[in-house]
MARMI-951323 format. One record per residue (C-alpha): residue number from 1; residue in three letters; x, y, z; chain. Coordinates in nm, 4 decimals. Each point is the difference from the previous one (the first is absolute). Layout:
<fimars>
FIMAR|k|r|x|y|z|c
FIMAR|NUM|Ala|X|Y|Z|A
...
</fimars>
This chain:
<fimars>
FIMAR|k|r|x|y|z|c
FIMAR|1|Met|18.5477|-2.5885|7.1000|A
FIMAR|2|Pro|0.2847|0.0947|0.2756|A
FIMAR|3|Ala|0.3440|-0.1854|-0.0851|A
FIMAR|4|Ser|0.1167|-0.3009|0.1383|A
FIMAR|5|Pro|0.3337|-0.1305|0.0689|A
FIMAR|6|Ala|0.2005|-0.1541|-0.2569|A
FIMAR|7|Leu|0.0836|-0.3218|0.1366|A
FIMAR|8|Pro|-0.2844|-0.1793|0.0905|A
FIMAR|9|Ala|-0.0538|-0.0598|-0.3435|A
FIMAR|10|Ala|0.2190|-0.3187|-0.0353|A
FIMAR|11|Glu|-0.2141|-0.1323|0.3018|A
FIMAR|12|Thr|-0.3357|0.0769|-0.1257|A
FIMAR|13|His|-0.2023|-0.2803|-0.1120|A
FIMAR|14|Pro|-0.0899|0.0365|-0.4167|A
FIMAR|15|Arg|-0.3487|0.0291|0.0531|A
FIMAR|16|Glu|0.0129|0.2980|0.2807|A
FIMAR|17|Leu|0.2739|0.1931|-0.2289|A
FIMAR|18|Leu|-0.2389|-0.0404|-0.3359|A
FIMAR|19|Leu|-0.2939|0.1039|0.2001|A
FIMAR|20|Glu|0.2344|0.3339|0.1221|A
FIMAR|21|Leu|0.1168|0.0667|-0.3669|A
FIMAR|22|Tyr|-0.3942|-0.0312|-0.1464|A
FIMAR|23|Ala|-0.0942|0.2519|0.3108|A
FIMAR|24|Ala|0.2783|0.2346|-0.1133|A
FIMAR|25|Ala|-0.0993|0.0293|-0.3558|A
FIMAR|26|Thr|-0.3793|0.0253|0.0800|A
FIMAR|27|His|0.0954|0.2964|0.2733|A
FIMAR|28|Ala|0.2442|0.1601|-0.2643|A
FIMAR|29|Val|-0.3649|0.0900|-0.2279|A
FIMAR|30|Asp|-0.2461|0.0388|0.2562|A
FIMAR|31|Pro|-0.1863|0.2766|-0.1973|A
FIMAR|32|Met|-0.1019|0.2169|0.3133|A
FIMAR|33|Pro|0.3523|0.1285|0.0801|A
FIMAR|34|Ala|0.0866|0.0654|-0.3985|A
FIMAR|35|Leu|-0.3572|0.1413|-0.0328|A
FIMAR|36|Ala|0.0300|0.2251|0.2744|A
FIMAR|37|Ala|0.3361|0.1490|-0.0912|A
FIMAR|38|Arg|-0.1388|0.0423|-0.3464|A
FIMAR|39|Leu|-0.3166|0.2079|0.0905|A
FIMAR|40|Ala|0.1929|0.2115|0.2813|A
FIMAR|41|Ala|0.1560|0.1584|-0.3129|A
FIMAR|42|Leu|-0.2991|0.0828|-0.1169|A
FIMAR|43|Arg|-0.0449|0.2650|0.2805|A
FIMAR|44|Pro|-0.4056|-0.0513|0.0242|A
FIMAR|45|Gly|-0.0445|0.2583|0.2222|A
FIMAR|46|Thr|-0.1645|0.2607|-0.3030|A
FIMAR|47|Gly|-0.3686|-0.1499|0.1715|A
FIMAR|48|Arg|-0.0232|-0.2089|-0.3168|A
FIMAR|49|Arg|-0.2367|-0.2618|0.0624|A
FIMAR|50|Pro|0.1482|-0.2925|-0.2366|A
FIMAR|51|Trp|-0.2136|-0.3161|-0.0681|A
FIMAR|52|Leu|0.1700|-0.3488|0.0973|A
FIMAR|53|Leu|-0.0793|-0.3221|-0.2522|A
FIMAR|54|Ala|0.2225|-0.2868|0.1593|A
FIMAR|55|Leu|-0.0060|-0.2978|-0.2451|A
FIMAR|56|Gly|0.1988|-0.3051|0.0465|A
FIMAR|57|Lys|0.1502|-0.2295|0.2558|A
FIMAR|58|Ala|0.1640|0.2635|0.2024|A
FIMAR|59|Ala|-0.3267|0.2337|-0.0436|A
FIMAR|60|Glu|-0.0594|-0.0171|0.4082|A
FIMAR|61|Pro|0.3496|0.1252|0.1513|A
FIMAR|62|Met|0.0135|0.2508|-0.3162|A
FIMAR|63|Ala|-0.3661|0.1698|0.0461|A
FIMAR|64|Arg|0.1218|-0.0351|0.4043|A
FIMAR|65|Gln|0.3103|0.2148|-0.0531|A
FIMAR|66|Ala|-0.1243|0.2733|-0.2798|A
FIMAR|67|Val|-0.3446|0.0373|0.2939|A
FIMAR|68|Asp|0.3115|0.0231|0.3036|A
FIMAR|69|Thr|0.2120|0.2499|-0.2357|A
FIMAR|70|Leu|-0.3236|0.2320|-0.0747|A
FIMAR|71|Ala|-0.1027|-0.0321|0.3399|A
FIMAR|72|Arg|0.3527|0.1592|0.1217|A
FIMAR|73|Ser|-0.0848|0.3113|-0.2234|A
FIMAR|74|Gly|-0.3136|0.0390|0.1388|A
FIMAR|75|Ile|-0.1488|-0.1426|-0.2980|A
FIMAR|76|Glu|-0.2770|-0.2722|-0.0749|A
FIMAR|77|Pro|-0.0133|-0.1446|-0.3348|A
FIMAR|78|Ala|-0.3169|0.0700|-0.2399|A
FIMAR|79|Gly|-0.0942|-0.3632|-0.0201|A
FIMAR|80|Gly|0.0873|-0.3014|-0.1812|A
FIMAR|81|Ile|0.0001|-0.3569|0.0243|A
FIMAR|82|Ala|0.2569|-0.3088|0.0841|A
FIMAR|83|Val|-0.0029|-0.3342|-0.1646|A
FIMAR|84|Pro|0.2289|-0.2093|0.1580|A
FIMAR|85|Pro|-0.0104|-0.3887|-0.0339|A
FIMAR|86|Ala|-0.1854|-0.0335|0.3797|A
FIMAR|87|Ala|-0.2372|0.1948|0.1841|A
FIMAR|88|His|0.1654|0.2284|0.2916|A
FIMAR|89|Pro|-0.1629|0.3001|0.1659|A
FIMAR|90|Ala|-0.0010|0.3534|-0.2100|A
FIMAR|91|Pro|0.2888|0.2152|0.0549|A
FIMAR|92|His|-0.2373|0.2780|-0.0068|A
FIMAR|93|Pro|-0.3696|0.0414|-0.0085|A
FIMAR|94|Ser|-0.0291|0.1655|-0.3468|A
FIMAR|95|Ile|0.2064|-0.3118|-0.1257|A
FIMAR|96|Arg|-0.1799|-0.2531|-0.1284|A
FIMAR|97|Val|0.1749|-0.3762|0.0087|A
FIMAR|98|Val|-0.1126|-0.2383|-0.2093|A
FIMAR|99|Pro|0.1825|-0.3523|-0.0203|A
FIMAR|100|Gly|0.0656|-0.1451|-0.3369|A
FIMAR|101|Asp|0.0809|-0.3597|-0.0790|A
FIMAR|102|His|0.3806|-0.1074|-0.1010|A
FIMAR|103|Pro|0.1070|-0.2047|-0.1891|A
FIMAR|104|Glu|-0.2855|-0.0764|-0.2043|A
FIMAR|105|Pro|-0.2821|0.3107|0.0043|A
FIMAR|106|Gly|-0.3150|-0.0655|0.0986|A
FIMAR|107|Ala|-0.3211|0.1341|0.1647|A
FIMAR|108|Gly|0.2011|0.2197|0.2203|A
FIMAR|109|Ser|0.2252|0.1617|-0.2824|A
FIMAR|110|Leu|-0.3097|0.0726|-0.1670|A
FIMAR|111|Ala|-0.1099|0.2096|0.2885|A
FIMAR|112|Ala|0.2877|0.1468|0.0460|A
FIMAR|113|Ala|0.0226|0.0961|-0.3358|A
FIMAR|114|Glu|-0.3361|0.1744|0.0144|A
FIMAR|115|Ala|0.0599|0.1714|0.2582|A
FIMAR|116|Leu|0.3157|0.1581|-0.1162|A
FIMAR|117|Ala|-0.2093|0.1455|-0.2802|A
FIMAR|118|Arg|-0.2384|0.1792|0.2483|A
FIMAR|119|Ile|0.2842|0.1555|0.1622|A
FIMAR|120|Ala|0.1780|0.0803|-0.3477|A
FIMAR|121|Gly|-0.3408|0.1879|-0.1144|A
FIMAR|122|Ala|0.0058|0.2302|0.3312|A
FIMAR|123|Ile|0.3443|0.0857|-0.1085|A
FIMAR|124|Thr|-0.0069|0.4042|-0.1752|A
FIMAR|125|Ala|0.2979|0.1285|-0.1964|A
FIMAR|126|Glu|0.0736|0.2409|0.3102|A
FIMAR|127|Asp|0.1130|-0.3406|0.2069|A
FIMAR|128|Glu|0.2988|-0.1639|0.0753|A
FIMAR|129|Val|0.0210|-0.3645|0.0430|A
FIMAR|130|Trp|0.2806|-0.2194|0.1592|A
FIMAR|131|Val|-0.0180|-0.3535|-0.1581|A
FIMAR|132|Leu|0.1613|-0.2344|0.2253|A
FIMAR|133|Leu|0.0816|-0.3034|-0.1859|A
FIMAR|134|Ser|0.1190|-0.3494|0.0567|A
FIMAR|135|Gly|0.0684|-0.3476|-0.1871|A
FIMAR|136|Gly|-0.3415|-0.1836|-0.0287|A
FIMAR|137|Ala|-0.2525|0.2812|-0.0985|A
FIMAR|138|Ser|-0.0287|-0.1938|-0.3229|A
FIMAR|139|Ser|-0.2135|-0.2906|0.1586|A
FIMAR|140|Leu|-0.1420|0.2220|0.2856|A
FIMAR|141|Leu|-0.1164|0.2771|-0.2437|A
FIMAR|142|Ala|-0.1460|-0.2693|-0.2575|A
FIMAR|143|Ala|-0.2767|0.1247|-0.2170|A
FIMAR|144|Pro|-0.0555|-0.0447|-0.3024|A
FIMAR|145|Ile|-0.0378|0.2790|-0.2803|A
FIMAR|146|Glu|-0.3285|0.0091|-0.2088|A
FIMAR|147|Gly|-0.0893|-0.2828|-0.2244|A
FIMAR|148|Val|0.2071|-0.2366|0.2287|A
FIMAR|149|Ser|-0.1582|-0.2081|0.2869|A
FIMAR|150|Pro|0.0833|-0.0645|0.3593|A
FIMAR|151|His|0.0497|-0.3515|-0.0408|A
FIMAR|152|Glu|0.1893|0.0148|-0.3727|A
FIMAR|153|Leu|0.2595|0.2326|0.2086|A
FIMAR|154|Arg|0.0133|-0.2142|0.2823|A
FIMAR|155|Ala|0.0463|-0.3162|-0.2612|A
FIMAR|156|Leu|0.2920|0.2252|-0.2005|A
FIMAR|157|Tyr|0.1911|0.0797|0.3465|A
FIMAR|158|Ala|0.0164|-0.3808|0.1002|A
FIMAR|159|Leu|0.0871|-0.0651|-0.3535|A
FIMAR|160|Leu|0.3312|0.2395|0.0197|A
FIMAR|161|Leu|0.0528|-0.1142|0.3616|A
FIMAR|162|Gly|0.0828|-0.3429|-0.1192|A
FIMAR|163|Ser|0.1274|0.0835|-0.3579|A
FIMAR|164|Gly|0.3970|0.0675|0.1281|A
FIMAR|165|Leu|-0.0037|0.3512|-0.1294|A
FIMAR|166|Asp|0.1825|0.2345|0.2307|A
FIMAR|167|Ile|-0.1456|0.2644|0.1971|A
FIMAR|168|Thr|0.0856|0.2853|-0.2544|A
FIMAR|169|Ala|-0.1981|-0.2155|-0.2758|A
FIMAR|170|Met|-0.2730|-0.1110|0.1843|A
FIMAR|171|Asn|-0.0710|0.3787|0.0847|A
FIMAR|172|Arg|0.0598|0.1056|-0.3186|A
FIMAR|173|Ile|-0.3104|-0.2310|-0.1615|A
FIMAR|174|Arg|-0.2115|0.0596|0.3208|A
FIMAR|175|Lys|0.0149|0.3669|0.0415|A
FIMAR|176|Arg|-0.1542|0.0247|-0.3825|A
FIMAR|177|Phe|-0.3313|-0.1518|0.1529|A
FIMAR|178|Ser|0.0157|0.1350|0.4025|A
FIMAR|179|Arg|-0.2733|0.2815|0.0285|A
FIMAR|180|Trp|0.3313|0.2420|0.1958|A
FIMAR|181|Gly|0.2831|-0.1374|-0.1701|A
FIMAR|182|Gly|0.2115|0.1040|-0.2782|A
FIMAR|183|Gly|-0.0239|0.3824|0.1009|A
FIMAR|184|Arg|-0.3981|0.0084|0.0327|A
FIMAR|185|Leu|0.0119|0.1148|0.3678|A
FIMAR|186|Ala|0.2196|0.2893|-0.0780|A
FIMAR|187|Arg|-0.3010|0.0765|-0.3308|A
FIMAR|188|Ala|-0.2469|-0.0021|0.2532|A
FIMAR|189|Leu|0.1676|0.2028|0.2724|A
FIMAR|190|Ala|0.1073|0.3018|-0.2544|A
FIMAR|191|Pro|0.0515|0.2860|0.0018|A
FIMAR|192|Ala|0.0949|-0.0580|0.4090|A
FIMAR|193|Arg|0.3644|0.0043|0.0970|A
FIMAR|194|Val|0.0881|-0.3443|0.0597|A
FIMAR|195|Arg|0.3106|-0.0756|0.2009|A
FIMAR|196|Val|0.0431|-0.3815|0.0327|A
FIMAR|197|Phe|0.2409|-0.2106|0.2201|A
FIMAR|198|Val|0.1375|-0.3624|-0.0747|A
FIMAR|199|Val|0.0443|-0.2871|0.1798|A
FIMAR|200|Ser|0.1808|-0.2006|-0.3340|A
FIMAR|201|Asp|-0.1015|-0.3757|-0.0439|A
FIMAR|202|Val|0.1370|-0.0363|-0.3432|A
FIMAR|203|Ile|0.3728|-0.0484|-0.1235|A
FIMAR|204|Gly|0.1381|0.2789|-0.1406|A
FIMAR|205|Asp|-0.2530|0.2351|0.1913|A
FIMAR|206|Asp|-0.1890|0.0779|-0.3197|A
FIMAR|207|Leu|-0.2571|0.2202|0.0898|A
FIMAR|208|Ala|-0.2352|-0.1243|-0.2806|A
FIMAR|209|Ser|0.0079|-0.3658|0.1517|A
FIMAR|210|Ile|-0.0535|0.1147|0.4004|A
FIMAR|211|Gly|-0.3693|-0.0751|0.0772|A
FIMAR|212|Ser|-0.1014|-0.0328|-0.3547|A
FIMAR|213|Gly|0.1274|0.4089|-0.0411|A
FIMAR|214|Pro|-0.3347|0.1604|0.0860|A
FIMAR|215|Cys|0.1717|0.3685|0.0030|A
FIMAR|216|Val|0.2701|-0.0671|-0.3098|A
FIMAR|217|Pro|-0.0094|-0.0115|-0.4159|A
FIMAR|218|Asp|-0.0788|-0.3387|-0.1210|A
FIMAR|219|Pro|0.2863|-0.0472|-0.2439|A
FIMAR|220|Ala|-0.1448|-0.3169|-0.1263|A
FIMAR|221|Thr|-0.2529|-0.0328|-0.2993|A
FIMAR|222|Ala|-0.2271|-0.2195|-0.0601|A
FIMAR|223|Ala|0.1665|-0.1536|-0.2831|A
FIMAR|224|Glu|0.3009|-0.0769|0.2365|A
FIMAR|225|Val|-0.2143|-0.1492|0.2639|A
FIMAR|226|His|-0.1488|-0.2357|-0.2379|A
FIMAR|227|Gly|0.3339|-0.0887|-0.1439|A
FIMAR|228|Leu|0.1064|-0.0734|0.3437|A
FIMAR|229|Leu|-0.3266|-0.2298|0.0805|A
FIMAR|230|Glu|0.0676|-0.1519|-0.3127|A
FIMAR|231|Asp|0.3614|-0.0638|0.0855|A
FIMAR|232|Ala|-0.0690|-0.1496|0.3653|A
FIMAR|233|Gly|-0.2360|-0.2634|-0.2229|A
FIMAR|234|Leu|-0.3064|0.1736|0.1439|A
FIMAR|235|Trp|-0.1875|0.1870|-0.2179|A
FIMAR|236|Glu|-0.2725|-0.2541|-0.0647|A
FIMAR|237|Arg|0.0189|-0.0951|0.4063|A
FIMAR|238|Val|-0.1439|0.3499|0.1363|A
FIMAR|239|Pro|-0.3094|0.0832|-0.0059|A
FIMAR|240|Gly|-0.2416|0.0908|-0.3653|A
FIMAR|241|Ala|-0.0474|0.3191|0.1396|A
FIMAR|242|Val|0.3585|0.1075|0.0523|A
FIMAR|243|Arg|0.0765|-0.0995|-0.3221|A
FIMAR|244|His|-0.2793|0.2478|-0.1349|A
FIMAR|245|Glu|0.1188|0.2601|0.1672|A
FIMAR|246|Leu|0.3532|-0.0038|-0.0723|A
FIMAR|247|Leu|-0.0647|-0.0329|-0.3909|A
FIMAR|248|Ala|-0.2654|0.2816|0.0405|A
FIMAR|249|Ala|0.2596|0.2082|0.1503|A
FIMAR|250|Glu|0.2563|-0.1082|-0.3069|A
FIMAR|251|Ser|-0.2617|0.1011|-0.2670|A
FIMAR|252|Gly|-0.0584|0.3289|0.1808|A
FIMAR|253|Glu|-0.3458|-0.1179|0.0848|A
FIMAR|254|Thr|0.0703|0.1102|0.3596|A
FIMAR|255|Ala|0.2233|0.2313|0.1668|A
FIMAR|256|Glu|0.3660|-0.0851|0.0787|A
FIMAR|257|Thr|0.1292|0.0067|0.3668|A
FIMAR|258|Pro|0.1234|0.3660|0.0917|A
FIMAR|259|Lys|0.3196|0.0262|-0.1237|A
FIMAR|260|Pro|0.3223|0.2208|0.0414|A
FIMAR|261|Gly|-0.1044|0.3566|-0.0589|A
FIMAR|262|Asp|-0.3450|-0.0400|0.1068|A
FIMAR|263|Gln|-0.0961|0.3121|0.2106|A
FIMAR|264|Ala|-0.1389|-0.2358|0.2214|A
FIMAR|265|Phe|0.3877|-0.0133|0.1544|A
FIMAR|266|Ala|0.0587|0.4036|-0.0166|A
FIMAR|267|Arg|0.0048|0.0416|0.3818|A
FIMAR|268|Val|0.1082|-0.3608|0.1198|A
FIMAR|269|Thr|0.3137|-0.0873|0.1824|A
FIMAR|270|His|0.1577|-0.2994|0.1053|A
FIMAR|271|Asp|0.1798|-0.0476|0.2861|A
FIMAR|272|Leu|0.2132|-0.4097|0.0503|A
FIMAR|273|Ile|0.0359|-0.0351|0.4024|A
FIMAR|274|Ala|0.0406|-0.3846|0.0191|A
FIMAR|275|Ser|0.1494|-0.2700|-0.2084|A
FIMAR|276|Asn|0.1530|-0.3539|-0.0048|A
FIMAR|277|Arg|0.3576|0.1263|-0.0391|A
FIMAR|278|Leu|-0.0344|0.1762|0.3119|A
FIMAR|279|Ala|-0.1425|-0.3277|0.1886|A
FIMAR|280|Val|0.3040|-0.1725|-0.1312|A
FIMAR|281|Glu|0.2560|0.2317|0.0919|A
FIMAR|282|Ala|-0.1565|0.0405|0.3563|A
FIMAR|283|Ala|0.0264|-0.3665|0.0417|A
FIMAR|284|Ala|0.3899|-0.0103|-0.1554|A
FIMAR|285|Ala|0.0635|0.2942|0.2425|A
FIMAR|286|Arg|-0.1518|-0.2019|0.2971|A
FIMAR|287|Ala|0.2287|-0.2985|-0.0597|A
FIMAR|288|Ala|0.3199|0.1817|-0.0237|A
FIMAR|289|Ala|-0.0751|0.1667|0.3258|A
FIMAR|290|Leu|-0.0382|-0.3270|0.1520|A
FIMAR|291|Gly|0.3160|-0.0852|-0.1094|A
FIMAR|292|Leu|-0.1085|-0.2230|-0.3586|A
FIMAR|293|Val|0.1882|0.0803|-0.3305|A
FIMAR|294|Pro|-0.3016|0.0789|-0.2272|A
FIMAR|295|Glu|-0.0301|-0.0016|-0.3631|A
FIMAR|296|Val|-0.3289|0.1499|-0.2090|A
FIMAR|297|Ala|-0.0710|-0.1628|-0.3297|A
FIMAR|298|Arg|0.0198|0.2713|-0.2523|A
FIMAR|299|Thr|-0.2473|-0.1690|-0.2313|A
FIMAR|300|Pro|-0.3966|0.0223|0.1476|A
FIMAR|301|Leu|-0.1533|-0.2980|0.0848|A
FIMAR|302|Ala|-0.2330|-0.1342|-0.2807|A
FIMAR|303|Gly|-0.1156|-0.3090|-0.1769|A
FIMAR|304|Glu|-0.1791|-0.3107|0.0722|A
FIMAR|305|Ala|0.0097|-0.0402|0.4288|A
FIMAR|306|Ala|0.1243|-0.3645|0.0015|A
FIMAR|307|Arg|0.2698|0.0704|-0.2679|A
FIMAR|308|Ala|0.0780|0.3119|0.1959|A
FIMAR|309|Gly|0.0310|-0.2072|0.3074|A
FIMAR|310|Glu|0.2271|-0.2685|-0.1128|A
FIMAR|311|Arg|0.2296|0.2789|-0.1633|A
FIMAR|312|Ile|-0.0012|0.1821|0.3385|A
FIMAR|313|Ala|0.0634|-0.3326|0.2024|A
FIMAR|314|Ala|0.3243|-0.0968|-0.2538|A
FIMAR|315|Thr|0.1419|0.3282|0.0626|A
FIMAR|316|Leu|-0.0110|-0.0271|0.3659|A
FIMAR|317|Leu|0.1299|-0.3684|0.0182|A
FIMAR|318|Gln|0.2772|0.1847|-0.2796|A
FIMAR|319|His|0.1100|0.2349|0.2529|A
FIMAR|320|Cys|-0.0841|-0.1666|0.3629|A
FIMAR|321|Gly|-0.0059|-0.3690|-0.0731|A
FIMAR|322|Pro|0.2139|-0.2511|0.2044|A
FIMAR|323|Gly|0.3118|-0.0055|-0.2272|A
FIMAR|324|Glu|-0.0319|0.3710|0.0108|A
FIMAR|325|Ile|-0.0482|0.0142|0.3910|A
FIMAR|326|Ala|0.2948|-0.2524|0.0455|A
FIMAR|327|Gln|0.2467|0.2426|-0.1972|A
FIMAR|328|His|-0.0764|0.3218|0.2650|A
FIMAR|329|Ser|0.1205|0.0176|0.3767|A
FIMAR|330|Pro|-0.3123|-0.1024|0.2055|A
FIMAR|331|His|0.0341|0.3780|0.1346|A
FIMAR|332|Ala|-0.0841|0.1294|-0.3666|A
FIMAR|333|Pro|-0.2940|0.2347|-0.0100|A
FIMAR|334|Arg|-0.3332|-0.1664|-0.1351|A
FIMAR|335|Arg|-0.1049|0.1030|-0.3548|A
FIMAR|336|Cys|-0.3375|0.1910|-0.0971|A
FIMAR|337|Phe|-0.1745|-0.0124|-0.3445|A
FIMAR|338|Val|-0.2971|0.2522|-0.0583|A
FIMAR|339|Trp|-0.2161|-0.0303|-0.3422|A
FIMAR|340|Gly|-0.2625|0.2125|-0.0567|A
FIMAR|341|Gly|-0.2969|-0.0152|-0.2389|A
FIMAR|342|Glu|-0.3227|-0.1671|-0.0698|A
FIMAR|343|Thr|0.0342|-0.3874|-0.1869|A
FIMAR|344|Thr|-0.3287|-0.1386|-0.1731|A
FIMAR|345|Val|-0.1804|-0.3322|-0.0061|A
FIMAR|346|Thr|-0.1658|-0.1414|-0.2590|A
FIMAR|347|Met|-0.3068|-0.2386|0.0555|A
FIMAR|348|Gly|-0.0272|-0.1116|-0.3160|A
FIMAR|349|Asp|-0.3526|-0.1991|-0.0484|A
FIMAR|350|Met|0.0342|-0.2181|0.3533|A
FIMAR|351|Arg|-0.1901|0.0810|0.2864|A
FIMAR|352|Pro|0.2546|0.1543|0.2279|A
FIMAR|353|Gly|0.0649|-0.0531|0.3883|A
FIMAR|354|Ile|0.0272|0.2477|0.2458|A
FIMAR|355|Gly|0.3085|0.2631|-0.0020|A
FIMAR|356|Gly|0.1764|0.3256|-0.1259|A
FIMAR|357|Arg|0.2853|0.0490|-0.2280|A
FIMAR|358|Cys|0.2527|0.0470|0.3027|A
FIMAR|359|Gln|-0.1087|-0.3040|0.1644|A
FIMAR|360|Glu|0.0311|-0.2186|-0.3149|A
FIMAR|361|Leu|0.3452|0.1664|-0.0378|A
FIMAR|362|Ala|0.1071|-0.1267|0.3342|A
FIMAR|363|Leu|-0.1380|-0.3320|-0.0685|A
FIMAR|364|Ala|0.2056|-0.0539|-0.3247|A
FIMAR|365|Ala|0.3279|0.1650|0.2300|A
FIMAR|366|Ala|-0.0931|-0.2534|0.2338|A
FIMAR|367|His|0.0773|-0.3109|-0.2231|A
FIMAR|368|Val|0.3520|0.1652|-0.1119|A
FIMAR|369|Leu|0.0920|0.0746|0.3779|A
FIMAR|370|Val|-0.0587|-0.3802|0.0854|A
FIMAR|371|Gly|0.3560|-0.0959|0.2347|A
FIMAR|372|Ala|0.0952|0.3650|0.0293|A
FIMAR|373|Pro|0.1815|0.1100|0.2664|A
FIMAR|374|Arg|-0.2259|0.1171|0.3345|A
FIMAR|375|Gln|0.1509|0.3744|-0.0326|A
FIMAR|376|Val|-0.1567|0.0058|-0.3342|A
FIMAR|377|Ala|-0.3639|0.0971|-0.0515|A
FIMAR|378|Leu|-0.2244|0.2379|-0.2413|A
FIMAR|379|Leu|-0.2503|0.2110|0.0313|A
FIMAR|380|Ala|-0.3170|0.1092|-0.2532|A
FIMAR|381|Ala|-0.2615|0.1916|0.1054|A
FIMAR|382|Gly|-0.2226|0.3191|-0.1117|A
FIMAR|383|Thr|0.0496|0.3289|0.1563|A
FIMAR|384|Asp|-0.3492|0.0262|0.0491|A
FIMAR|385|Gly|-0.0300|-0.2774|0.2268|A
FIMAR|386|Arg|-0.2471|-0.2477|-0.2749|A
FIMAR|387|Asp|0.1523|-0.1984|-0.2255|A
FIMAR|388|Gly|-0.2720|-0.1027|-0.2300|A
FIMAR|389|Pro|-0.3669|-0.0800|0.1176|A
FIMAR|390|Thr|0.1395|-0.1663|0.3363|A
FIMAR|391|Asp|0.0703|0.1768|0.3472|A
FIMAR|392|Ala|0.3492|-0.0396|-0.0117|A
FIMAR|393|Ala|0.2971|0.2428|-0.1554|A
FIMAR|394|Gly|0.2268|-0.2544|-0.1416|A
FIMAR|395|Ala|0.2044|-0.2933|0.1710|A
FIMAR|396|Ile|0.3733|-0.0503|0.1287|A
FIMAR|397|Val|0.1187|-0.3355|-0.1335|A
FIMAR|398|Asp|0.3613|-0.2049|0.0782|A
FIMAR|399|Gly|0.1556|-0.3013|-0.0468|A
FIMAR|400|Ala|-0.2604|-0.2088|0.2075|A
FIMAR|401|Thr|-0.3568|0.1819|-0.1055|A
FIMAR|402|Trp|-0.0197|-0.2646|-0.3408|A
FIMAR|403|Ser|0.0562|-0.3341|0.2277|A
FIMAR|404|Ala|-0.2217|0.1601|0.2762|A
FIMAR|405|Ile|-0.3025|0.0555|-0.2548|A
FIMAR|406|Ala|0.0549|-0.3578|-0.0691|A
FIMAR|407|Arg|0.0044|-0.1068|0.3527|A
FIMAR|408|Ala|-0.3513|0.1655|0.0558|A
FIMAR|409|Gly|-0.1180|-0.2706|-0.2586|A
FIMAR|410|Arg|0.0044|0.2786|-0.2898|A
FIMAR|411|Asp|0.1489|-0.0530|-0.3417|A
FIMAR|412|Pro|0.1976|0.3402|-0.0671|A
FIMAR|413|Ala|0.0889|-0.0878|-0.3651|A
FIMAR|414|His|-0.4037|-0.0242|-0.0755|A
FIMAR|415|Asp|-0.0684|0.2835|0.1997|A
FIMAR|416|Leu|0.2210|0.2324|-0.1772|A
FIMAR|417|Ala|-0.1175|-0.1242|-0.3354|A
FIMAR|418|Ala|-0.3869|0.0441|0.1106|A
FIMAR|419|His|0.1010|0.3907|0.1293|A
FIMAR|420|Asp|-0.0876|-0.1179|0.3272|A
FIMAR|421|Ala|0.3078|0.1436|0.1561|A
FIMAR|422|Tyr|-0.2214|0.0829|0.3390|A
FIMAR|423|Arg|-0.0991|-0.3389|0.0866|A
FIMAR|424|Ala|0.3520|-0.0910|-0.0367|A
FIMAR|425|Leu|0.2090|0.2252|0.1922|A
FIMAR|426|Asp|-0.2693|0.0309|0.3072|A
FIMAR|427|Ala|0.0313|-0.3640|0.0134|A
FIMAR|428|Ala|0.3990|0.1014|0.0923|A
FIMAR|429|Ala|-0.1088|0.3268|0.1937|A
FIMAR|430|Ala|0.1910|0.1822|-0.2549|A
FIMAR|431|Leu|-0.2680|0.2800|-0.0678|A
FIMAR|432|Ile|0.0358|0.3446|0.1121|A
FIMAR|433|Arg|-0.2922|0.1423|0.1645|A
FIMAR|434|Thr|0.0715|0.3702|0.0551|A
FIMAR|435|Gly|-0.3412|0.1930|-0.0647|A
FIMAR|436|Leu|-0.0445|0.2762|-0.2390|A
FIMAR|437|Thr|0.2667|0.2472|-0.0107|A
FIMAR|438|Gly|-0.1687|0.2851|-0.0744|A
FIMAR|439|Thr|0.2680|0.0246|-0.3435|A
FIMAR|440|Asn|0.0086|-0.1657|-0.3065|A
FIMAR|441|Val|0.3285|0.0345|-0.2141|A
FIMAR|442|Met|0.0314|-0.3250|-0.1724|A
FIMAR|443|Asp|0.1907|-0.3220|0.1733|A
FIMAR|444|Val|0.3064|-0.0511|0.1662|A
FIMAR|445|Val|0.2223|-0.3118|-0.0136|A
FIMAR|446|Ile|0.3242|-0.0517|0.2629|A
FIMAR|447|Gly|0.2111|-0.2596|0.0197|A
FIMAR|448|Val|0.2831|-0.0673|0.3209|A
FIMAR|449|Gly|0.2687|-0.2275|0.0301|A
</fimars>
């Protein structure tokens, strides 16, 4: 993204400014240039024809980049598959595109998992495989292990999504019951040479959590997963087949997932090419280039979305509220605060409305920002361009958003309690619709004042 003069930030409308900072964040984690740099270092000029397995929300651009990199060396892929969230043209005739379902698995996910099985079955010990992995693969490739039905797996995923558990805990549970999670893909590909290139969508970039760790040893035992479900109050609510499979693994009746030291991982390497931290730092750098004074939160964004929105809005007002602004020269540079991570939404037993975690965070923040100065505004958005099962990436709110929702005939407090942030924010024209960005490194929240 080309640099802009520093002066206009003082005159730019908050919404335009926040959208530019969001664009800087997502541009920085574009998987294509990041992957191109890593693949170029492999020097694939030996005539080897790797298999390409592109799995996740960034599957389309990553597969396309891998094909282009090989073509520059006069090499074509041996074959492969791309499993994205939406259909797109195949990047090469030998690569099959099978879209999965997200955020909850469905028939497309089952078809993608079966297609991957056929590809894996054709790979030999002499082959090399490039696994191009990004967030979302857990759902896009979701198919159950033997003993669990597709319906039971979908019920488990839906329960976990509304449980309030963070993404790491959810993946620790669902990988146990996923056909390709918890190192099972590595086991299917062994002893082929496997290179995994990863776009991280989890806090701390834990490789065992990203995409449910298809090529990573599963560190959690069945007993530990059992305890996690008990502690979350979910044990009696998960499908009976899920409980049966866990208890069978605990007793040794069935095999555990592949663990550290398993020969399935002897020829597997991982390379992290993009993460949330990179996106956050890019937004802050762009803010500085535009003349703002940026500050990046030290603690990753986590916890309940509504509570996080209230805390973030309060922080923004503390530094950019009317009293604070009055103490500074009108020519003083504007401030910018950047958070990165992923919150959760606990649904409970109520029937939820429409929305996603970023929209819920933004709506809760709008309540706290009521009456804030005009230049104070907050953006909360997923870097993938889709927040929950909606067409919005997130939202931008300010001191007038809450009352704008009310003027449109809605009760914003009721919508917040009912997890119906999408309808509320749409009524106030606060939603951001960017379309899929081709990457996925969790969420960014940016405040300016």
